[in-house]
C-alpha positions in Angstrom: -10.2 14.0 10.6 -7.6 11.2 11.1 -7.8 8.3 8.7 -6.7 4.7 8.9 -3.9 3.4 6.6 -2.4 0.1 5.9 1.3 -0.2 4.9 3.1 -3.3 3.6 6.5 -3.4 2.0 9.5 -5.8 2.2 11.7 -2.7 2.6 11.7 -1.5 6.2 13.0 2.0 5.2 10.0 2.4 2.9 7.6 1.4 5.7 9.3 3.8 8.0 9.1 6.8 5.6 5.4 6.3 4.8 4.6 5.6 8.5 6.4 8.8 9.6 4.6 10.9 7.0 1.2 9.6 8.0 1.8 9.8 11.7 2.7 13.5 11.4 -0.9 13.9 10.2 -2.2 12.0 13.2 -3.4 9.0 11.1 -3.8 5.5 12.5 -1.3 3.1 10.9 -1.4 -0.7 10.5 1.6 -2.5 9.2 1.3 -5.9 7.4 4.3 -8.2 7.1 3.1 -9.9 3.9 0.4 -9.9 1.2 -1.9 -12.4 2.9 -1.8 -10.2 6.1 -2.7 -7.2 3.9 -5.9 -8.8 2.8 -6.7 -9.9 6.3 -6.0 -6.5 7.9 -7.9 -4.7 5.1 -11.0 -6.8 5.8 -10.7 -6.3 9.5 -9.6 -2.7 9.8 -11.2 -1.2 6.7 -8.4 1.4 6.0 -9.0 4.5 4.0 -6.1 3.5 1.7 -3.4 0.9 1.4 0.3 1.6 0.7 1.5 -1.6 -1.0 5.1 -2.5 -1.8 5.6 -4.4 -5.1 7.7 -7.1 -3.4 6.3 -8.9 -0.4 7.1 -12.2 1.4 4.3 -14.3 -0.1 2.1 -12.6 -2.7 3.7 -9.8 -4.7 2.0 -6.4 -4.7 0.1 -6.9 -7.9 -1.3 -10.3 -6.8 -2.2 -8.8 -3.4 -4.0 -5.8 -5.1 -5.9 -8.3 -7.4 -7.0 -10.2 -4.3 -8.2 -7.0 -2.7 -10.1 -6.0 -5.9 -11.8 -9.4 -6.0 -13.4 -9.0 -2.6 -16.5 -6.8 -2.2 -15.4 -5.2 1.2 -12.1 -4.1 -0.2 -12.8 -3.6 -3.9 -13.0 0.2 -3.6 -10.1 0.9 -1.1 -7.5 3.0 -2.9 -4.1 1.4 -3.3 -0.9 3.3 -3.6 1.9 1.1 -4.9 5.3 1.8 -3.4 7.8 1.1 -6.2 11.5 0.9 -5.4 12.5 1.8 -8.9 11.1 2.7 -12.4 10.8 -1.0 -13.4 8.5 -1.7 -10.5 6.5 1.5 -11.2 6.0 0.4 -14.8 4.7 -3.0 -13.6 2.3 -1.3 -11.2 0.9 1.0 -13.9 0.7 -1.7 -16.5 -1.5 -3.8 -14.3 -4.2 -1.2 -14.9 -6.0 -2.0 -11.6 -8.8 0.4 -10.7 -8.3 2.9 -7.9 -4.5 2.6 -7.8 -1.6 5.0 -8.0 2.1 4.6 -7.7 4.9 6.4 -5.8 8.5 5.7 -6.7 11.5 5.8 -4.4 13.0 7.9 -3.0 9.7 8.8 -1.3 8.9 12.5 -0.6 7.1 13.0 2.7 4.9 15.7 1.2 4.0 13.5 -1.7 3.0 10.6 0.7 0.8 13.0 2.7 
């Protein structure tokens, strides 16, 4: 059964890698250009999970995740942070937000799936 996934990252290559992995599995993909759009799309599209970059155009990944956790319709959607390096991964893990995980670049297609 195909799922719905939301991807947001300032890094176009990151978005491309994650999108490719999910499309190979026939999932529906939504791409958000910034943190505010992530919240809007998550409320509208109700994705199965959100792949969220740590650096976005307006809100950073942690603030976007906190906004999602504060809203009842999105509080239980799993979030997978997309860290570009170990420092970003540490920030994501130290935030200790519920229902989150973190992948660190370079992203392995199998791990994304």
